[in-house]
N, C-alpha and C positions, 0 to 999 in steps of 0.2 A: 356709434361704432365702437367696438371693443378695442381698447388700447393694446398694443403689442409691444413686448420687450425686444430690444435689439438682439438679444441672445437667442430669440426664438425664430429668427428669420432664416429661411433657407436651410433648414435642418438637413444635414447630409444623411445618406443611408448608413445604417449601422454596418460595421464590418462583420464579416462572417465569424461565427463563434466556433472555436475548435472544440469538438466533442462536447456538445451541450449537456448530455446526460451526466458526464463526469463533472461538469461545472455545477449541475444541480446538486450533487452530493455535497460539495464544499459550501455552496450557498445555504443549503438546509442545515449544515452543521453550525454555521454562524447563527442562523435563526434559532436553532435549538438552544444554543448558549444564552441568547437573550431571553427566551421564554423561560428557561430553567431558572434564571435568576429571580424571576417573579415569585417563586415559591421555595426554592432550595434554601435561601437565607432565613426564611421564616422558621424552618425546622431547626436551624443552627442557632437561632437567636437566644433561646434560654441558656444554652451552654456558653455562648459568647458573653451574655450578660453577667454570668457568674465569674467567668475568667477575667474579664476586664473591670469588674466591680462597677457595673452600670446601674443607675437607679431605675426604678420602674417607670418613672416619668420620662427618662431619657432614652429608654430602649426603642421606643417607636421611631426615633429619629434615624435609626439604622435603616429602616424601611423608607421613611419619608425623604431622607437626603437623596436617595436614589430616584424615587418617583418624581420629586420636584425637578431635578436636573433633567431627567429623561423626558418628562411631559412638557416642560417649558421650552426645551431646545429642539424638539422633533421637527417643527416646520423649518427652522433654520438649518438643521442637519440635512433635511431633504433638499433644500435649495442649494446648499454647498455642494452636495453630490451632483446636482444638475450643472452647476457652474464649473466645478473643478474636475469632474469626471467621476463616474460611478465606481470604477475599479479602484481608483486612487482613494476615494472616500471609504470604500469597503476595507482596504488594507489598513488605512490609518485608524479606522474605527476598531478593527480587530486587534491590532497591536496595542492601541490605547486601552481598550477594555481589558485585555490580558494583563497589561502592566498595572492598571488600577486594581484588578482582582488580586494580583500578587502582593501589592501594597496592603490591601485589606487583610489578606490572610496572615501577613507578617506583622500586623498592627500591634505595637506594644501597649497602646492605650486607646481610650474611647475617641479622642479627637482625631487620631490618625485613621481610625476605622471610618468615622463619618466623612472625612475628606476623601478617602478611597471610594466610598459608596457614591459620593457626589460625582467623582471623576468617572466611575462606571456609568452613571446615568448620562453624563455629557457625551462620552464616546459611544454609548449605546444609541443615543439620539442621532448620531452620524451613521452608525453601522446599520441600524434597522431599516431605514428607508433605502439605503444603498443596496442592501441585499434584495429587497423586494423589487426595486427598479431594475436591478441586474437581471432578475428572473423574467421581468416583463419584456425586456428587449432581447433576451436569449431565446425565448420560445414564442414564435409568432403564429405558426400553423395551429388551428384550433385543436386538433387531436393531440398534438404534442403539448400545447399549452394546458390542456385539460389534465393530462397526466402529471405534468410538473406542478401545477397549482394544487392538484389533489394531494400530493405529498406535502407540499409546503403548508397548505391549509390544515392538514392533519397535525403537523408539528405545532402550528400556531394554537390549535385547540387543545391538543393533548400534552404539550410540553410542560404545562403547570403540574399535571399529575405525575409526569416523569420526574419533575423536580422534587416532589414529595418523596417518591421512592428513593431517588439517589441521595437526597438530603438525609433521610433516615439511616441509610446504610453508612454514609460517610461519618455522620455524627456519632453513631453507636459504635462503629468498629475502628474508626480512625480518630478524627478530632474535628471540631466545628470549623477550624480554619480550612479544612479541605473542601468545604462547601464553596469557598472562594478560589482556592488553588486549582480546583478542577477546571476552571475556565481557561487556564493557561495552555494545557495540552490541546484542548478543543480548538482554541484560537490558532495555535501553531499549525495544527493539521489542516484547518480551514484555509489558512493563508497559503498553504502549499498549492492550492488550486488556482492561484492567480493567473497562471499560464493559460488556463482554459476559459477564463472570463473574457467577455467582449472588451476589446481595447477602447480606451478613452479617445475621443476626438475633440480637438480644440478648434474653436471657430475663429480664433484670432480677434474676436470682439471682446472688449473689456467688460466684465460683469459689473453691474451697478446694484449694490445691495440696498434693500429696503429697510433702513434702520428703524424707521417709525413702525413698520410692520413687525420687526423683531421684538421691539419693546412692548407694543400693544398685544400682539398675538401670544408671545411668550409669557407676558405678565398675566394675561387672562387665563391661560392654561394653568400656570402655577397657582393662581388664586383658587381656581376650581378644584385642582388636585389637592391642594393643602386644606381647603375648606372641607372636602370629603374626609380627609385624614383626621381633622379636628372633630368632625361629627361623631366619630366612633367613641370619643371620650367625653365631649362636651354636649352632644345632642344636637339635632338638626335645628332646634329653635333658639339656640344660644346666639347672643349678639355677635361674637367673633365669627361664628360659622356663617350666619346669614350675611354678615358684611363681606366676607370673602367670596361667597357664592354670587351675591348680587354684583359685587365689584368685578368679579371675573366675567360675568355675563355682559356688563356694561363695557368693559375693555374689549371684549370680542366683538360687540356690536360696533364700537368705534373702529376697530380693526377692519371689519368688513367694509365700512364706509370709506375708509382710507384706501383700502385695496382696490376698490372700484374706480378710484379717481387717479391713480398714478400709472406711469408708463411701465415700470419694472417692479411689479408687486411681489412680495414674498410668497403669497398664495393667490394666483390668478383665480378669480371667482368662478371662471368657467370650469375649473377643475371640480368644484363641489356642487355647482348648480346643475350639472348633467344628472338626469334622474337615475340613470343606471349606476353611475359612480356614487351619487348621494345615497342611493338605496344600499349599495354595498357597504359604505361606511356605517350606515345605520344598523345593518345586519351584524357587522362585526361588533359594534358597541353593545347591542342588545345581547348577543351571544356571550360576550365576555362578562357582562354584568352578572348573568346567571352562573356562568362557569366558575368565576373566581369566588363569588359568594358561596356557591356549592362546596368548593374545595375547602374553604375556611370552616363552614359549619359542619360538614361531614367529618373533617379531621377532628374537631372537638368531640363529635359524637363517638367516633371510634376510640379516641384516646381517653377521654374523661368518663364517658358513660359505659363503654364496653371494656375499657381498661387495656386497650391494645398498646404495645410498645411502638416507638417510632418506626422501626423496621417493619413490623407487622401492619402498621397503618399504611405505610408506603405500598406494601404488597397488596393490600386490600383495594388499592386503586388501579391495579393492573388490568382488570377487565374493562374499566373505563378507557384507559389508554389504548388497549388493543382494539376496542370497538371504534374509537376515533380514527385509528390508523386504517382499519379495514374499510370504514365508511368513506373517509376522505380520499385515501389512496386507491381504493378499489371502486366502490359504487359511484361516487361523485365523478371520479376521473373518467369512467366509462360514459356517464350520462351527460357530462358537461358540454361536449361538442354537439350533442343531439337535441337538447331541449333549452328553452329560455331559462335564464338563471332563476327567476322567481319560482319556477316549477320545482326547483331543488331547495331553495332557501326557505320559502314559506312552509312547506311540509316538514323540512328539517327542524325548524323552530318548534313546530307543533309536536313532533315526536319527542324532542328534548323536554318540552313542557309536560308531556305525559309522564316522562320519567321523574320529573320533579314532583308532579302530582302524586306519583306512587310513594314518594318519600314522606308525604303528608300523613300517611298511615302509620308511621313509626311510633313506637312507645319505648319505654325503658327496657322492656324485655324482648324486643324484636330481635330476631336472629339476622346475621349477615346474609345468609343464603336466601331468606324469604323477603327481607326488607330492603337491604342495600343493593344486592347484586342485580336483581331485575331492573331497578332504577338506573344503575350505572350502564347497563346494556342499552337501554333506550336513550339515555342522555348521550352516550358515546356515539351511537349510530346517527342521532340527530345532529350533533355538533359537527361531525365530520362532513356531513352533507351540506351544512350551512357554510362552514369556513372555506372550503375549497372554491366554490363559485364566488363567494364574497371577496376573497383575496385576489382572485383572478380578475374580476370586474372592477376592482378598485383602481386599476389603471386602464380601463376599457377605452379604447380609441383616444387616449390622451396624447397630445403632442409629445414626442419623445424627449423634447427639451424640458418638459414638465413631469417626466416620469418620477424623478426623485421626490418632488413635493407632493405628487399624487400618492406615492407610496408612504410618505410621511403622514398623510391624512389617515391612511389605514392604521398605521401604528398609533397615531393620536387617538383614534376611535378605540383601539385596544386599551390604551393607557387610561383614558377617561372612563371607559366602561369598567375596567378593573377597579379603579378608585371608588366609583359610585357603588359598584356591586358589593365590595367588601364592607364599605361604610354603611350603606343602606340596609343590607340584609343582616349585618351584625347588630345594628341598632334595633331593628325590628325584633330580632331574636332575644336580645338582652331585655328589651322592654316587656316582651311577652312572658319571659321567665320571671321577671320581677313581679309582674302582676299576678302570676300563678302562685308564687311563693308568699305573697303578702298575707294570705289566709291559711298557710299550711306550715307544718313543722319542717325542720331542717332535714329530716329523714327523707323527705319527698324531693330533695334537690335534683336527683337524676331525672325524675319524671318532669320536673320543672324545666330542666335544661332541654330535654327532648321536645317539650311543648314549645319552647322558644324556637328551636331549630325548625320545627314543622311550620311555624308561622313564616319563617324566612323562606323555606322551600315553596310554600304556597304563593308568596309574593313573587318569587322568581318565576314560577310557572305562569302566573298572570302576565308578567312582563313579556315573557316569550310568546304567549298566545296573542297578546295585543300587537306585539312586534311583527308577528307573522302576517297579520292582516295589513298593517301599515306598509311593510316591505312588499307584500304582494301587490299593493296598489301602486306604489311609487316606482318599483323596479320594472319598467315597462319594455325592456329590450326583448326582441324576438329571438328565435332560434339562430344560433351562429351559422354563418356560411361554412359549408364543408370545404376543407382545404388540406 
């Protein structure tokens, strides 16, 4: 028999939500702030490196400090939201993230910037699952839930591209520090919506934290995320990278064994062993592997090969962002209450794979209109259709007391997917470029770079195509009941 936590017993009905569609606006603003941070700081990094006199070896830690804290603490953040209240966790996460962003923007030196980025990651690990779990309990009716998660999923898929646009504008016309300061007004506006969020309910039962799970689960996730980060510079076959990845997998395996045997687990295995939720987490991870790898490689293609400025590069991603929003907030939102989720997710992955396959045709002389634009349209349409149902079904039929940790799993899938995607596709691209240039003159560098990018795009297309088949088999939920 499955062990149950005392905090899961006799879950009361959720209180009515005041004006849920207004609540959606503020929840989505918070989600946008989190997703923006995944790419906006990348644009600011060269300027920050010069301003703070950071070495080439140290600059990567501006990204890594955030990803390690965020990825390692997500499960704990989700469980804290379950135990202490989703609205409370949402507000604490918002203000903490804003304060850390302000600290980073005002950083006088490299050490303060690193500390601020780690704090951003820690508070983001509390905020992200709280936001998604608030959405899951705010919208219950299938039609309303479909619309809400359509918008939320579109932001999750397209926010990275928005970060590139906004980062380019802020860096070029203001200062790199505004790529961090911008989070402060977003957080303040989002916090104004607290009145419309569902109120927290205290059970009166004292929560018992799973400290072994925190150490094992957090340690395993940190090892995998850091291993992927090291793979970009050291290579996948290096000793430290292999040690981190293997160690991370071992820690997660022990974590799963421990969680199956204790009464109050950090992550009840019933959350992930459900085929629909497991398929949703897998779909999120696969989509983000391709999306974040695409954003990295295509940014280099536009700036280094085509010579675009940061602002022009950001503007070049507008069609991708627009198609994600139209697809997720429009097409997926209309179909989600009517069809099984895999009918959306699997074809969406295949459409996005077709877009990446289109990019394989690029060469150094390819134009934006004929080479990049059609691919962005296909990828955007596909990703929007994938992320809306995936984020919605990430908390499908989960006990409301587990909504936070189920939401944390969706965010963990995003984080792991992003780390693997950037590291894997960048490694493949640089390796292919090095092989191409080994027998050619320096003058062929641009062609060599594009050759590397196309290898990365081809790999991402294959990942999406295979993922479509796997998710189509695993995600076996039928059409939702009309309500």
